[in-house]
N, C-alpha and C positions, 0 to 999 in steps of 0.2 A: 505494498498499499504505499502510496508515495505521499500522501499529507490527511491527516486525519484532525477534525474540529470537532471539540467535544463543548457542548451546548449548542443551541439554536435558537440562541434570542439574540438580539442585535448585533453585541457584538460580535458572538462566533458566526452569522450570516455575512455580515462586512469581512470578515477573514478569511470566510472562504468565499467570497469573492472574488478577493486579492489572490488569491491564491486562485482560482480559475482563471481572471487575464492574464495570468502569468503562463497559463499554459500547462497548469497541475492538474492532474484526478484529484478531485478533492471529496471526502466521504464527508459528512455531519452526523453525530451520532447524539441522540436528543433524547434523557430520560422518560419525559413527558410523551404521551400519545397523540399530542401537538406542538406546532412550537411556537415560540413567541409569546407567550401566554402572558407574561408582564406586561410586555409593550400592548395586547386588545387590552386588557384591563385599564391599564393608563390611555386607552382611548376611547375610554366609555364615556369621560366626560369631556373630551377633547385632546386628542392628540399634541401634546405642545413637543415638538422637534427641538426648536431652540429659540436663541434670543437674538430679537434685531439690534443689534450692540457694536462699535468698535471691536475689534479683532482683539487688544490690548487690556481694554476694559475686560473683556469675556473671561479672558485668560486668570483674573484675578481672581474672581468670583470661587475658583478651585483653594485647597488649603494645600497643592502639592505644585510649586513652579517649575515642577521638573515635565510637567503634563504641556504646557507653553508652545515648544518646539511640536510639539505632536496635533495640539488643535490649531497652530497654523498652517499646518497642512490640508484640514478636515476641521472646520470652522460653521460659524453661521452663512456665509455662502454657500458652501460645497452643501452643507444641509441641505440648504432651498435646490440646488442642482439637481441635489441626489432625487430628491421627491417629485421633482419636477421631468426627471427623468424617466420616471416609475408613472407618468401621468397623472402625475397628485399635486396641482396645482396649491401654492400656500399663499395664506395673507398674514399679516402682522397685526396683532389686536392693539389697542390703546396702550396696553402694557408694555408692548414688547414684546412680546411671547409671540410667538410663529406656529399657526397652524395649518395644517391641511384645508385647503376649502369644503370637504367631504367631512372635517373633523376627526372621524373615525381612525383606529388604526388600522380595520381590516383589509380596505382596498389597498392600502399603499402594500402591506404584507401582502395578497393575494398577485401583485405585479410582481413584487419583490419574488416569489418563490418560481412563477413562470419563467423571470431572467433567468434564478439563478439554474433553474431547471435544463434551461436551453445552452445553459453554457457548460451542463455535464454536472455539476454537482447533485450528488448525490444524498438525500437526507434519508436518515432510517432512524426513527419511533420506537420509542421505548428500547432504546439500548442505555442501558444503565448502568455508568462506570462505577466499577468498585475496588480499584487502586492499581499497585505494579505489581508485576509479577518477574523480579528482578529487573528489566530494562526493559519489558513489557506493558500491556495495560491489558485489564480484564475486564469484563463487559457479561454481565445479566442482561441475554436477550430474546424475544420470544420465542428462538431458533436455539436455545442452552447456551450455557457458558463460552465466550468467546475469547480468544487472548490476540491483541495485534499487535504488530511491531512498525509502524508507521516511520518513514525516513522522517516528519515531521508531524509536532502534534500543537495544536492551538488548544490551552482551555481559556472556556469560555464559559463557567460554572453561573456565574453571577457571586451576589455577596452572603448576606443571610436573613434579608429580610423580607418579608411577603415566602415563605420555604415552600407554602401548599402550590405554589406555582413551580416552584422548581430550584430556587435558589437557598438549598438546603447546609451548605456547607459543610456536608460529607467528606469535602477532599481535603479540609485542610488537615487533621493527622500524615494521612500519606504521603504529603506533600513536606512537613515536619519531619516526619520519620527521615526525610530524602535529603536534609541540610536547609529547607526553603525558610527563612525565618516570615514568619505571618503574625501580623500585629493581631490581637482577640479583637472580633467586632463588639461594633456597640452601634444603637439605634440611632439613625438621622433623620433629617424631614421628619419627626415625630411629635405626638401630641404630648401632653403633661397630664399625669394625674391630681385631681382634684376630690378631697372628701367632702364632698355636698351637701348641705343639709337638704332636709326633706321638701325647704321654699323654692329651691332651684330647678324641682322638676317639670314646671311648668313654661320653662325658659331652655331645657334641651333641643337642640336644634336653630337654636337664634344665632344670629352673628352680630359683633360687635361692630362697627366700621369706625372710621376717621380717628381712631385712637393713634398712639405712637407707642410702641411698644420697646420697654430698655430692657436690655441687658447690661448690668453694668454700666460701661461706658457707652454702649451701644444705642443707638437710636434708630429705630424701621417704624416706618408709617406702614401699615398694613390693615389687613379684615384679620379676624379669628372667630371661630364658635365655640359657645356653651354648649358641650354637651354632657351625656350620661358619664361618661369617661374622661371629661376635664375640661382641656382646653386644647384645641385645633385650628387648625386652615392654616392658610400661606403666610398671615403676619406672625404663627406661633413656630410655623418651619423655621423663616427667615434668620430667628437667635437660636433658632436651637441648637447649634451648635454650643455656644456661649453658656446656656442654660444647663447643657450636660455636662460641662467642663465646671460649672461653680457658678455661674455668676447670677446674681440676684434678679428676680424677675420683676418688673413695675411699670404700670402704664400713666401715660398723661394721656388723660382724656377730652382735653383742649387743648391740642396741639398747636394750633392756631390763635391764640389768647394768650397775652402774658398774663403774668400772677397778677398782678395790679388790676387788667382787665377785666379778670376773673373774679377778683373779688369785687368791681363795683358793680358787676351782674349783680353776684348774690345778695350786695347791698341794699337791690329793690325789692328784699324779700318781703312778707307781710310779716308783721309779729307774732308769733305764733305757728308760725306756720311749720308742719313739719318738716324732715329734712327729707323725704321722699319725694313730698310735692316741689321742694324746692330744686332738686332734682330735675324731674319731668320737665319743669320750666325752663330750665338751661337749654332743653331739647335733647337729654340724654334718652333714648331709645331705652322700656321698661327692661332690657336686658341688660343695659348694661347699669340702668339703675339698680337690678337686683343683686349684680355683680358687687357693684359698692357697699349696699348692706351685706353680704354677706363678708366681704373679708376686711371691715373696717369699724364692725362696732363696738362700741360707744364710736356714735361720729363727735368728733370734735366740733366747737364753735364754729370754726372759722374752716371751711369746709375747702376754699380755696388751692391751699398747698397740698392737703390730701388728695383732690381732683386732678396735680398738675403730676402727683407723685405717687399713685395709690399701688403699694405694698399687696403684693400678691405672692403669699406661700403655697406652692404647689407640691407634688407629693411624690417628683421624679417621673421620669420619663415612662412613655409606657412601654408595654416591652417589644424587647427588637423585631419577632414575629410579626407585628402591625405599622415596623416603620416604615416608609417609601422609600430609604435605601438605607445602606449601612453605612459607617466608617469604619475601617479596619482593613484589614487583608494582607496581599502578601508586600513586604516591604521595597522601598526602593535600591535599598542596596541588595536585594536577593535576586537584583534583574540586571543585564546589559541595557545598551540606549535601545535596543533592539526590543528590549521586552523580553529579552529572552533568560529561561533560571540559570543562574550563572551555575549552579547544582547539577543541572538535566539539559544538558547542551539537546539543541534539538526542538527543547519544547518550551513555547513563549504563551503569553499570558495576555488576558484582554477585557476589557471591561469591567465591573465591579467587585472583581475578584484582587483588585489590584488595591494599595492602600491611599485611595483620597477621597476627598469629600466636597460634595457642592453642594447649594439651596437647588429647590424646585424652580422651573421655569423653562427648561429645555435644558439647561447645564448636564444632568445626568445624561441623556439621550445622547446627545452631541458627543459628548466626552465616551460612550461608550462607542457610538460606530467609530470614531476616531482614532481610539485605541484597538479597536479588531481590525481597522486596515490597514494600523502599521504593525502588526502582529504580523498581517498575513500579508503585508508587504516582505517584510523581514524573513518570515519562513520559508517564501518563494525562493529570494537570493539563497537561502541559506542551504536549502535543494540544489540547487544550480549549481551553487559552486563544488558543494558534494560529489555532481554528476561530473563536473567538470574536473574535478581532481583524480575521479575512477577511471 
């Protein structure tokens, strides 16, 4: 076997296409009965493929500066061209997020799989990698146990979030046993648990809009949702890494007003008026009023400082299995610039298996595609070089 890709998500399929474009015979092994399940799940609410912003700005959204040259080869402009090349035109929303006009992931995936098939890529589903047997790779398949010895391999098995869709991190002990450094996984882009009183139940599912979320010294404008499980949504996800690392959470519920302006507005209240009514008259939605009452009783006489910096005592991040993505993975020191494992020559890695973290907004998908392309091209060069030497 010339080239094997393990994992048929965005990174794995992109690596397979890069290998096929280089003239290599490619087999893709996928443990699930169908491919790219996380991509399809993401597309149910609108497939956000990338973010429309300058390449240099885009690269700063990642916690791994070594990704910058990889993203420079396949960034927002290349993502647009990739989607349009599959007959899926895209548009940019008001937030700068880029979506296919069809919004869903399924039309793009169908077109991509058809193109891969035309290039000779063979996809084997229900092929579960079970580890190493010496230098060979072992699989459980519908036809029974299989042992493969490909000339090059690209691993693209995802991180550790949403394990029911395939990213279960079962590979971690196998690679560690081979001398690969793997940083422990942690949830990323996740919600945070709150121990709600019964009074909050009527507000579950309601958004809090217009607030500024404060994580230590960082401030982010964004919307979040009060849910039965805690606090969730884009505004929370944007600061989730800071919160996971220990930064305290607070809210500025009136980020467009100075403290003095807010105090002046509160000063117009009638004597004896309840605090809840004063908050409603300021324009706070019922869910936001309930949140203030939930976390800050007894309320101080001067409400303005509290509303400009409302401390939120959460109970920690939601579990890794619920997170949109994961932090951690194969450490950069275990990789060459080609994303080849130093301990296992001929084996390359792509996607969320690698130790990088980014917010939602198209960054995760773009980087998965970019690293898949990078690893696939490098694997093709490795294979060609080996053939020349032989």
